[in-house]
C-alpha positions in Angstrom: -0.3 0.2 -0.1 2.5 2.7 1.2 2.4 6.2 1.7 -0.4 7.6 -0.7 -2.1 11.0 -1.0 -5.9 11.6 -1.2 -8.5 14.5 -1.5 -10.7 15.2 1.1 -13.9 18.0 1.4 -15.1 19.2 4.4 -18.8 19.7 2.9 -20.7 23.0 3.5 -23.0 21.3 5.9 -20.4 19.8 8.2 -18.9 24.4 8.0 -22.1 25.3 9.1 -21.8 22.9 12.1 -18.4 24.5 12.9 -16.6 20.6 13.0 -13.6 21.6 11.2 -11.2 20.4 14.0 -13.3 17.4 15.2 -13.0 16.1 11.5 -9.7 16.9 11.3 -8.6 15.7 14.8 -10.5 12.2 13.2 -7.8 12.2 10.2 -4.8 13.0 12.7 -5.5 10.0 15.2 -5.6 7.7 12.8 -2.3 8.4 11.3 -3.0 10.8 8.3 -1.6 14.5 8.1 -2.7 17.3 6.4 -0.6 18.1 3.6 -2.6 21.3 1.8 -5.6 22.4 3.0 -7.7 25.3 2.4 -11.3 27.1 2.9 -13.2 28.3 -0.4 -16.1 29.0 -2.0 -17.3 26.8 -4.5 -18.0 27.9 -8.1 -20.6 26.5 -10.0 -18.4 25.4 -12.8 -15.3 23.8 -10.5 -18.3 21.9 -8.5 -20.0 20.7 -12.2 -16.3 19.6 -13.3 -15.7 18.0 -9.8 -19.0 16.2 -10.0 -18.7 15.5 -13.9 -19.3 11.6 -13.3 -22.6 12.0 -12.1 -23.8 15.2 -14.6 -26.9 12.8 -15.8 -28.2 11.6 -12.2 -31.0 13.0 -11.3 -29.4 14.4 -8.3 -26.8 16.6 -9.9 -28.1 19.7 -9.7 -29.0 19.7 -6.2 -25.5 18.4 -5.1 -23.7 21.2 -7.3 -26.6 23.9 -5.7 -25.6 22.0 -2.5 -21.8 22.3 -2.8 -21.7 25.9 -4.1 -24.5 27.1 -1.0 -21.4 27.8 1.5 -17.8 27.3 2.0 -16.4 24.1 2.0 -12.6 22.7 2.9 -10.6 21.1 0.7 -7.6 18.9 1.8 -4.7 16.7 0.5 -4.5 13.8 3.4 -1.2 12.2 3.5 -0.5 9.0 5.0 0.1 5.3 4.8 -2.9 3.7 2.7 -4.3 7.5 2.8 -7.3 6.2 0.6 -8.8 3.6 2.3 -8.0 4.8 5.6 -10.1 8.1 4.9 -12.9 5.9 3.4 -12.9 4.3 6.3 -12.6 7.4 9.2 -15.5 8.6 6.5 -18.4 6.0 6.9 -21.1 4.7 4.5 -22.1 7.4 2.1 -25.5 7.1 4.4 -25.2 8.7 7.6 -27.8 6.6 8.7 -25.9 3.1 7.7 -22.4 4.5 8.7 -20.9 2.6 12.0 -20.7 4.6 15.1 -17.4 6.9 15.5 -16.9 7.8 11.9 -17.6 11.3 10.5 -20.6 10.9 8.3 -22.3 9.0 11.4 -21.7 12.1 13.3 -21.8 14.9 11.3 -23.8 13.9 8.2 -27.5 15.0 7.7 -28.6 12.5 4.7 -27.0 10.9 1.6 -26.6 13.8 -0.5 -25.4 16.6 2.9 -23.2 13.6 4.3 -20.2 15.8 5.8 -17.5 14.8 3.7 -16.4 13.6 0.6 -13.2 11.3 -0.1 -11.3 9.9 -3.1 -12.0 6.2 -4.1 -8.8 5.4 -6.2 -5.6 6.5 -6.7 -6.4 8.0 -10.0 -9.9 9.9 -8.6 -7.2 11.1 -6.1 -4.7 12.2 -8.6 -7.5 14.3 -10.3 -9.1 15.8 -7.5 -6.1 17.1 -6.3 -5.2 18.3 -9.2 -8.9 20.5 -9.5 -7.9 22.6 -5.9 -4.1 22.0 -6.0 -0.7 23.3 -7.5 2.0 20.7 -7.1 3.8 23.0 -4.9 1.0 23.6 -2.1 1.2 20.3 -1.4 4.0 20.0 1.1 3.5 18.5 4.8 4.4 14.8 3.4 
């Protein structure tokens, strides 16, 4: 598995709950480092590009609207097996089905407003990181 980088977003609903510190603590307590982070107001065009794979799905417009409704925090997480580890820390997509102690169980409100996003593969991590960060912005490795 080895050292990896993955992409993470703290979504608008978790930002409104002031949960940044609690969420980052979960990452750090599980051996992940914050290699880059910034709070942004995602533009509609960026959200559409980010979620392009869902363009034909009925929830696409609602998803884009939600992700642009308030600031988000985008991050590069780094560590041993970071992609899988992050997905375990996040929990199931549906907060109602997520295990106790996971981010989505604690901070998610619904399938659509599930508090966080995390890359699901090395390829998506690379694509997603490149949408939000320049290479020189990722530095706490």
